[in-house]
Every structure is written in structure tokens, then in C-alpha cells.
N, C-alpha and C positions, 0 to 999 in steps of 0.2 A: 445765484441769475439776477444779475442788480444793471438797471438803467432806464429804457423806455421803452414803451409799442407803439405803434402808431395807429389804434384799432380805427374799420370805418363805420358804425357803427350802426347795426341793421336796427329800421323800423319797430314797433312794439314789446320792446327792452328798455328797462330803468338803467341806468348806470352803472347802480351801484350793482342788477346783474349782469351786464358785459365786463366787469371789472374779471368779477365774482368765476364766471364763464372761459373767460383769460386767463388765468392764476388756473386752473381746474386742466386747463390744454397745454399751459407749459409746466406743470406738475412742481409749485410753488407754492409757498405756504402766505406773501407779503405784497399785497400786491395796493396798488390806489385808482382812481382816475385825476386830470388837473381838472378838472370841468363838465359839472353837470350842464347834460343833454336829453328835455323830455322824452319821454318815451316815445314820441311821433314822432320825430325827431331825429336826423341821419346823419352820417360824416364823420369831421376829424374829434377822435375822441383819447386827447394821451395817455396812455396811466403809464403810472410808479411801477417796477418793478424791484425786488427783493428792499435793500439798503438805497435805493434811490425813490421812498416811502418819508424817508426821515427831512427832503428839503420841502417837500410839495411848496410852504410855507418863500422858499428864497425863488421859486421860479419869479422871474420878473414879469409883473405886465403887461401884456400886447393885444393889438383890434384883435380884428375879431372877421369872420365875414359867411355871409348867409345867403344862398336861393331861397327867395320863400314864393308858395301860389297861393296869392292873397282872394278867395271868396268874397263877394258882398254881395250885400244886402243880407246879409246873416251875421249876429247875434248871441254868443253864450256866454257861459260862465265860467269857461277856460279860457277863449278867446280863438280857441284852435275848435275845430270841428268834429271832435271827438269829448267834449260838454254836450252838458245842455242847452237847447236851442231854448232863447230867452225869447226873440223878434223874430220877426221877418221883414224884411221892406223892399217894395219893387226899387228897380237903379233901372236910374235915368242919365248916365254919365258917358259921355263925347269922349274921345280918347286925349279932347287938350284938357280938359278937366280933370279927368285922371290924372295926365300928368305936372298939370299944375303943383295940387297937390299932391303928389307926392312925394314932386320936387319942392314942396314949402318942408319940408324935413328936414332937407343937408344943413350943416352946419350941427351948437351947440343948443339944443332945447329940452325943454323937463321931461321927463318922462317919470311916468303915476309907475312902481311896481304892480302886477297884474298881482289876486290870489293867490290866482294855483302858482305860488314858485318858490324857490329856497328860498328867501327871503327873513330871515330871522323879528322878532316880532318882542322882545321880552321871551328870548332865549325858546320861541317857541316858532314850526319856520309855517312861514303864512298858509304852505299847500293841508297843513293836518290842520286847523281853522275852520281854511274853505272843505274841504272837506263833510267839519260837523254844522256847515249852513254857515257861518260864524264869519261874518263879515267887518274888518276892520278899520280905520284913514290909515292909509299910509302917507309919509310924507314923500313928493314926487324929487325925481332924482336928477343930478345935470348929468349928463351924456352926448355924446359925439357919432353924427351921425358925418362919416369922410363923403361916401358920395351912393351914387343908389345910380344904380341903370336900369330902367325897363328891358326885360328882356325878353318879352312875349305878349302883346297887347288881350285888352277886353277878347274873352272869349267866352257863354256857357259862364257870361258873369266874374269868372277870374280873370286874374292877368300875373304873373310875372316879373320877379325880382334882382337885381344883385344888392346885395348890402355892404358896404363896407361900414364897419365902427370900433366905437369904444369898447373897450371890454364889462364886464355890467348891462349891456343894451340889451335890452327885452323885447326881441323880432315881433315878439304874439302885443305887445304896447306898441309897438310903432304898426302895426296892421291896421287895431283895432282905429287905433288916431288918425287916421290915414281916411280909415271910412266913417269917422265922424265928421269929419272934414267933408265929404262928401254925401253928407245926410243920409247913408244909407245902412251907415254898420259896416262891418266886415273882423272876416278870422282869417288861420292860416291855417290852408290845408296841404299843407305840402311845406317840409322846411328841412333843407341839408344846410351845415356847418363846412364850408369849404376851407378857413384857412385858422386858427389859432396853435398861442402858444408858440409861433414865428414859424408852424406849421405847414404846409400845402395838404390839399386832398389826394394829391398827384403820392401823397407819404405814404397813405394809410392799404393796413392792409385786412381785410376781414376775415372772418373767425374761419372761410377755408382756406382761407394765403396758411395762415396759421400753423392748421393742421396738419399741413401738407409739407413749411418749411419742418417741422417737427418730424416726421415719419422721413422727410432727405438728407436731418440730420444738419440742417441749414437755417435753425434757427437765429446763429448768430449775428448774423447778416440784415437780417428783424432785425437786431436791438440797438435805439442810441447811448451813445454811454452819460454818464452823466455833467460831465466836461464840453460836451455842445451843450445840455435844456441853460447850464449853469454859464456862458461863456460871456455873458452880459458884466458880469462881474474880471476884473483884471488878473491874470496870475501872480505869480510870485514862490519863484520857486524858490526850494534850500536845501542843505544836503542831508547825505546821510543820516548823519544824526539830530539833525534837524526834525530828519520828519519821524523817527521815531517817538521822540522825546511830543514833536507835535500828536500824534496818532493814539498817546498813552496820557495825553488830555492834560500838556502843559505848554503852560506862553510860554515863550519864544522872545529873547531881549530883541528885540529891536536895531540893536546898534553891530548885531552880529548878521541883521538878515539883508542880502544884499534883491535888487530890484524890487524894490518894495513901492507901492502908495501911499500918497499922502493919510488916507485916511480910509477905518470903514471896509466894509466885506470885502474880504479877496477869496479867489479859489488858493489851495495849498498845495503844490508840485513838488513829490517827490525829483530830484537829480536823471530819472532816467521817465520824465514827463506823465509822472501817475498823479491818479488824483487823487490827496488824501483826504480833500475837505475842506472846507470855507473858515478863512478867519479873520477875523476882526481889528483892523490895525484899532489897538486906542494910543494913542500922542500922549495923554497925560502922563500915561504910567510907563509909556515907550517899551510898547509891549506888543507881541502878536497873538491872543486870545482864538482859540479855539469856536465857534462859532456853532460848528457842527463835524462831525467822522463819519468820515464815504466807510462802511461795512458793505465788501463787497461778497 
């Protein structure tokens, strides 16, 4: 089984656990995810199946979207309600003050990755250091907040926002920055990813949905082909003989390849349209080299 399945990850489990459960439900040996979600977070988690796992580094970077519930007046070590409370403050915020603070973060901003994150420092994940009580200096990163919509205003010191942002944006850090701007602190109390890798939440499936599809013999209807997820790369169709040579790792003479792009990564397709893998056009040597072979 090769391709992608788009899981609606439930709350309370890691992305690693979610992948392992999906793998067991499908009865396959290899699977991996394309972007980590915190245990408390739910929503879009694309999972690579079988031969698709070899293409994780080639998936185009996409913007992401989240729905977040934010609690004012609390500061924790994890920047969400699962962490240890470090400080509580009184909340005296008007609707106008809230709106102004939230909207001030739209655009290109600097953001400090939280200690409880998968960012690596000298080869060690920050969350591993954080669990040891170690906090190190981090460099602020450039991220872009494309839009923020306040879905519901303050009620019991909580409000809900929809955020569209660049990849690499930490919504927990955004919540903390909003709280700091308001002078009362803030943490994430609920987080749902609604868009990732070009996939809307409506295309996701739950564990229960996967189980049912397997039982009904309809699991293939839930599997997206690698060709779809790699569609940002231009396609080059080759002859049957060239397809066989390519699948065995051989570079193709560009003079004999039709419908080729100028340079760089491309999808290589057999005469019947079947994706063979990714190639790399090298104009200097005038060849189409093998980048990755897709094993079905």
C-alpha cells in the first residue's frame, strides 16, 4: 500500500503514536507523518504509507491553518494548559483591546520557538532539554501570519481565533505573545489544525473511519496517490524503454526525452501515466538523473 492518508488526529496522543496506530489498522510495515502535532492538538495529519515515506523531503512547503482557543491570565512552561502553571494574572481586557492586540500580529513577525518543541539545538530536540529543566537561548525566526479571525470573543477569559500562517509558525508562541502584549499572559487551551500540506480538514478521516473502510474493503478510496502530493513538480513522460531504464536507476539522455522542463526536479511518468518517481534534469551533463524511485 503506497500513498497518503489524511488523519484527523485525536487529542491526547503523539503524532508518532497516531502513525503507529494507522499502520497497524492498515496492516502495513512502513508509515510516517509529514508534520508533528502536539499531543493536545487535533486535526490534519498527513501520513505517508509504504513507498511514499521516501518522498517526505520532497513535499512542497505549504501554509497552514489552525483554530485555537486561548486562555488569558495564565502562563505555563509549555505555553498551553497541559504544562506547569508559572504565573496567574488578573484579566482586564476590553473587546477593542483584544482585537487590536490580536490583529497587530498579522504580517511578517519574529517568533521565538518554544522550549517544548521539536526544534533541534546541537542535535538535541528542545523538548528533551525542557523535560530536564534546561532552558537554552533560542534565535527568533521570521514567520508570516497571513490572517487572523476572531471567531468568538472573550468568555471566561477565553477567546477563539482562526489563523492562517506560514509553515514553521508556532501557535503556542503566538498565544503567549498576544498575552504578553495584553499584559496578562496567555496559553493555548485547545488547538486544531484545519489545513496542512494543501489538505483541508474536510478530507481527513478518523481512526474509526479507517477501521470501517478496512472492514468494508474500501480503504483504497481513502488513499491519495503520491502523484497528487508531488503535483507541484512538472511532469515528464518517457517511453516504455526509458521507464524501465529509469526504474533501474539509469540516467536518461535528455536529447531522447520529450516534453521536458528546463532544469531541476520533475515527476517522471511511464507511457500509461503511472508515476515512476522523481528525476532531476541536469543541463550541464544533458541527462535526466534519478532522484527517487517510487516503489509501489
